[in-house]
C-alpha positions as CSV (number, residue, x, y, z in Angstrom):
1,M,-39.3,14.4,-16.3
2,Q,-42.3,13.3,-14.3
3,H,-44.1,12.1,-17.5
4,E,-41.1,10.0,-18.4
5,A,-41.0,8.4,-15.0
6,I,-44.7,7.5,-15.2
7,K,-44.1,6.1,-18.7
8,A,-41.2,4.0,-17.6
9,N,-43.2,2.6,-14.7
10,A,-46.1,1.6,-16.9
11,K,-43.7,-0.3,-19.2
12,E,-42.3,-2.1,-16.2
13,R,-45.8,-3.1,-15.1
14,V,-46.6,-4.5,-18.6
15,R,-43.4,-6.6,-18.5
16,W,-44.3,-8.0,-15.1
17,G,-47.9,-8.6,-16.3
18,V,-46.6,-10.5,-19.5
19,A,-44.3,-12.6,-17.2
20,A,-47.2,-13.4,-15.0
21,V,-49.4,-14.5,-17.8
22,L,-46.6,-16.7,-19.3
23,C,-46.0,-18.3,-15.8
24,F,-49.7,-19.1,-15.4
25,V,-49.9,-20.6,-18.9
26,C,-46.9,-22.8,-17.9
27,M,-48.6,-23.7,-14.7
28,L,-51.8,-24.8,-16.4
29,G,-50.0,-26.7,-19.1
30,S,-47.8,-28.6,-16.7
31,G,-50.7,-29.0,-14.3
32,W,-52.8,-30.6,-17.1
33,E,-49.9,-33.0,-18.0
34,M,-49.5,-33.9,-14.3
35,A,-53.1,-34.8,-14.0
36,R,-53.0,-36.9,-17.2
37,R,-49.9,-38.8,-15.9
38,I,-51.4,-39.5,-12.4
39,T,-54.7,-40.7,-14.0
40,A,-52.8,-43.0,-16.3
41,F,-50.7,-44.4,-13.4
42,H,-53.8,-45.2,-11.3
43,Q,-55.4,-46.9,-14.3
44,N,-52.4,-49.0,-15.0
45,N,-51.3,-49.7,-11.4
46,K,-54.3,-50.8,-9.3
47,R,-53.3,-50.5,-5.7
48,E,-54.3,-53.3,-3.3
49,V,-55.7,-51.9,-0.1
50,F,-56.1,-54.3,2.8
51,A,-58.0,-53.9,6.1
52,F,-57.2,-55.9,9.2
53,R,-59.2,-57.3,12.1
54,R,-57.1,-58.1,15.1
55,I,-57.7,-61.4,16.8
56,S,-56.8,-61.5,20.5
57,N,-58.3,-65.0,21.4
58,R,-55.9,-67.9,21.9
59,E,-58.3,-70.3,20.3
60,F,-60.6,-69.9,17.3
61,S,-61.5,-71.5,14.0
62,F,-60.3,-70.6,10.5
63,K,-61.3,-72.2,7.2
64,G,-63.0,-75.0,9.1
65,R,-59.9,-75.8,11.3
66,L,-59.1,-75.2,14.9
67,V,-56.4,-72.6,15.6
68,R,-54.8,-72.6,19.1
69,L,-51.8,-70.6,20.3
70,D,-50.0,-71.9,23.5
71,D,-47.0,-70.6,25.4
72,D,-44.0,-72.9,25.8
73,R,-41.9,-71.6,28.7
74,S,-39.9,-74.7,29.2
75,D,-36.8,-72.8,28.0
76,V,-36.5,-69.8,30.2
77,R,-33.9,-68.2,27.9
78,Q,-36.0,-68.5,24.8
79,P,-39.8,-69.1,25.4
80,A,-41.9,-69.8,22.3
81,L,-45.4,-69.4,21.0
82,V,-46.7,-72.7,19.6
83,V,-49.2,-72.3,16.8
84,H,-51.5,-75.3,16.2
85,Y,-53.5,-75.1,13.0
86,G,-55.3,-78.4,12.3
87,D,-52.6,-81.0,12.1
88,A,-49.8,-78.4,11.5
89,T,-47.6,-76.9,14.2
90,E,-45.3,-74.0,14.2
91,R,-43.0,-72.7,17.0
92,I,-42.5,-68.9,16.9
93,P,-39.7,-67.6,19.3
94,M,-40.9,-64.8,21.5
95,S,-38.9,-61.8,20.5
96,V,-40.1,-59.7,23.4
97,P,-41.2,-62.1,26.1
98,P,-42.2,-60.9,29.6
99,E,-39.8,-61.5,32.5
100,P,-40.2,-65.0,34.0
101,D,-41.8,-63.7,37.1
102,S,-43.7,-60.9,35.4
103,P,-47.5,-60.6,36.2
104,R,-48.0,-60.0,32.5
105,W,-48.1,-63.8,31.9
106,K,-51.4,-63.7,33.8
107,L,-53.0,-61.3,31.4
108,P,-55.9,-62.8,29.4
109,D,-55.7,-64.1,25.8
110,L,-52.7,-62.8,23.8
111,L,-52.1,-59.6,25.9
112,P,-48.7,-61.0,27.2
113,H,-47.4,-60.7,23.7
114,E,-48.8,-57.2,22.9
115,D,-45.2,-55.9,22.3
116,W,-44.2,-58.1,19.4
117,L,-47.1,-60.2,18.0
118,R,-50.3,-59.5,16.0
119,V,-52.8,-62.1,14.8
120,L,-54.6,-60.5,11.9
121,L,-57.5,-61.5,9.8
122,M,-56.8,-59.7,6.5
123,A,-59.0,-59.1,3.4
124,P,-58.9,-56.6,0.5
125,R,-60.9,-53.4,1.0
126,E,-61.3,-51.7,-2.3
127,G,-64.0,-49.1,-2.8
128,M,-65.8,-49.8,0.4
129,S,-66.1,-48.2,3.8
130,F,-64.7,-49.9,6.9
131,E,-68.2,-50.7,8.1
132,E,-69.1,-52.3,4.8
133,W,-65.8,-54.3,5.0
134,Q,-66.7,-55.5,8.4
135,R,-70.2,-56.5,7.3
136,D,-68.8,-58.5,4.4
137,I,-66.3,-60.2,6.6
138,D,-69.0,-61.3,9.0
139,S,-71.1,-62.6,6.2
140,D,-68.2,-64.5,4.5
141,K,-68.5,-62.4,1.3
142,L,-64.7,-61.7,1.2
143,E,-61.8,-64.0,0.7
144,T,-59.9,-63.7,4.1
145,R,-56.3,-64.5,5.0
146,L,-54.9,-65.2,8.5
147,I,-51.5,-63.6,9.2
148,L,-49.3,-63.8,12.3
149,A,-47.0,-60.8,12.2
150,T,-44.0,-60.5,14.5
151,R,-41.6,-57.7,15.3
152,T,-38.0,-58.5,16.6
153,P,-36.0,-55.6,18.0
154,R,-32.2,-55.3,18.0
155,P,-30.6,-58.3,19.8
156,G,-29.4,-57.4,23.3
157,S,-31.5,-54.2,23.5
158,D,-34.0,-53.6,26.2
159,P,-37.4,-53.8,24.4
160,A,-39.0,-51.4,26.9
161,T,-36.4,-48.6,26.2
162,W,-33.9,-48.4,23.3
163,G,-35.3,-51.5,21.7
164,S,-38.6,-49.7,21.1
165,V,-36.9,-46.7,19.3
166,W,-34.0,-48.3,17.4
167,K,-36.5,-48.9,14.6
168,K,-33.9,-49.4,11.9
169,D,-32.8,-52.6,13.6
170,W,-36.3,-54.0,13.7
171,V,-37.0,-57.2,11.6
172,F,-40.5,-58.6,10.8
173,D,-41.6,-62.2,10.2
174,F,-45.0,-63.2,8.7
175,Y,-46.7,-66.5,9.1
176,E,-49.8,-67.3,7.0
177,L,-52.2,-70.1,7.8
178,M,-53.1,-71.5,4.4
179,P,-56.5,-72.9,3.3
180,D,-54.9,-76.3,2.8
181,G,-54.0,-76.6,6.5
182,S,-50.3,-75.7,6.2
183,I,-48.5,-72.8,7.8
184,F,-46.3,-70.8,5.4
185,R,-43.6,-68.6,6.5
186,H,-43.0,-65.6,4.3
187,D,-39.6,-63.9,3.8
188,R,-38.2,-62.0,6.7
189,L,-38.2,-58.2,6.0
190,K,-36.3,-55.4,7.7
191,Y,-37.4,-52.0,8.6
192,P,-37.4,-49.6,5.5
193,T,-34.5,-47.2,5.4
194,T,-35.1,-45.5,2.1
195,R,-37.1,-42.3,1.7
196,G,-38.2,-39.7,-0.9
197,V,-38.2,-41.4,-4.3
198,Q,-35.4,-43.8,-3.6
199,E,-35.9,-47.4,-4.7
200,P,-36.6,-49.7,-1.8
201,K,-33.8,-52.0,-0.8
202,P,-34.2,-55.7,-1.3
203,G,-35.2,-57.4,1.9
204,E,-37.0,-54.3,3.4
205,L,-40.6,-53.5,3.8
206,H,-42.0,-51.6,0.9
207,E,-45.1,-49.4,1.0
208,N,-48.3,-50.5,-0.7
209,T,-47.8,-54.1,0.3
210,W,-49.8,-56.2,2.7
211,Q,-46.6,-56.9,4.6
212,F,-45.9,-53.2,5.2
213,Q,-49.5,-52.6,6.4
214,A,-49.4,-55.7,8.7
215,A,-46.0,-54.7,10.1
216,L,-47.4,-51.3,11.1
217,Q,-49.7,-53.1,13.4
218,T,-46.8,-54.4,15.5
219,M,-44.9,-51.1,15.8
220,P,-45.2,-49.1,19.0
221,Q,-46.3,-45.5,18.3
222,A,-46.4,-46.2,14.6
223,G,-48.0,-42.9,13.9
224,K,-45.2,-41.0,15.6
225,I,-42.0,-43.0,14.9
226,G,-43.1,-45.2,12.0
227,P,-41.5,-45.4,8.6
228,T,-40.9,-42.3,6.5
229,H,-43.1,-42.1,3.4
230,N,-41.4,-43.3,0.2
231,F,-42.8,-42.1,-3.1
232,F,-40.9,-44.5,-5.3
233,G,-43.2,-46.1,-7.8
234,N,-46.3,-44.2,-6.9
235,A,-48.3,-41.4,-8.4
236,I,-46.0,-38.6,-7.1
237,A,-43.0,-40.3,-8.9
238,A,-45.1,-40.8,-12.0
239,A,-45.8,-37.0,-12.1
240,G,-42.1,-36.5,-12.9
241,W,-41.1,-32.9,-14.0
242,T,-44.6,-31.7,-14.1
243,L,-44.9,-31.4,-10.4
244,P,-42.0,-28.9,-9.8
245,A,-42.8,-27.2,-13.0
246,S,-46.3,-26.5,-12.0
247,S,-45.3,-25.5,-8.5
248,F,-42.5,-23.1,-9.5
249,S,-44.4,-21.5,-12.4
250,G,-47.4,-20.9,-10.1
251,L,-45.1,-19.3,-7.5
252,A,-43.3,-17.2,-10.1
253,G,-46.6,-16.1,-11.6
254,T,-47.9,-15.0,-8.2
255,L,-44.8,-12.9,-7.6
256,A,-44.9,-11.3,-11.0
257,T,-48.6,-10.4,-10.4
258,V,-47.7,-8.7,-7.1
259,F,-45.0,-6.6,-8.9
260,A,-47.3,-5.8,-11.7
261,F,-50.0,-4.3,-9.5
262,A,-47.8,-3.0,-6.7
263,P,-48.4,0.6,-5.7
264,R,-46.2,3.0,-7.6
265,R,-43.4,4.7,-5.5
266,R,-43.3,8.5,-5.6
267,A,-40.0,10.1,-6.5
268,R,-38.6,12.4,-3.8
269,G,-39.2,16.1,-4.6
270,S,-42.0,15.3,-7.2
271,W,-44.8,17.7,-7.7
272,R,-47.0,15.6,-5.4
273,D,-44.8,16.3,-2.4
274,P,-46.1,19.0,-0.1
275,A,-44.4,22.4,-0.2
276,P,-41.8,22.9,2.6
277,N,-43.1,24.9,5.6
278,N,-41.3,28.3,6.0
279,A,-41.2,28.7,9.8
280,S,-40.1,32.4,9.6
281,G,-43.2,33.3,7.6
282,G,-41.3,35.9,5.6
283,N,-38.4,36.5,3.2
284,D,-34.8,36.8,4.3
């Protein structure tokens, strides 16, 4: 009887062992295919990575032209920031202006507009450290672009309270100072509302774009309440079925291995159990 139990236990261990081997083979196969797909995706879809240098001065030069940013507070209800770029002029409504009598107006440079505006010098940063990027910027080795990014909260909301957290109502505008001396206004984009592998909605920010990266600079606490990652059109989405197949087969193989090498349970009353203790020490 005991021999048959041991034999049955050995067969069960073999079955678990075979299952573990098959699962690990599946994991290796799907893992190899996943690596091949991700490598091919990166080779065929070069990602543009940009770095930004924030400019806080109200007056500076870009592409040989003077840039000046002035406050126009003639309309108390809707003050504006006036951008002068060579002979071009652009009025940008202040989406989060300080109160008319606020001491913030006396802050230096562009600090009064900290809540809604960023002036950014942008250039690609591919295959270099940030220190190398800064050095190439200073030596004019990189082609730079000058962007003014603005964030507008929900109309009627208090920018200091709910307006700073109702992020799905934020909209972003981007103004670019062009090398020919003009000021180009890009399409207005909304805060992204898709997540996971959902296709981004038209008119919303999309990851892996310079607009997305620039808009992050204007968001309060972007690292805490910023956009949810969307994996649409990236390497994770390109992995397809191989990612869950590799994950689940690896997990199943691990569990099968545990069962294959788990300690054998002893049957109650087997010959290994100690003999019962006779308290009386004699026969009845």
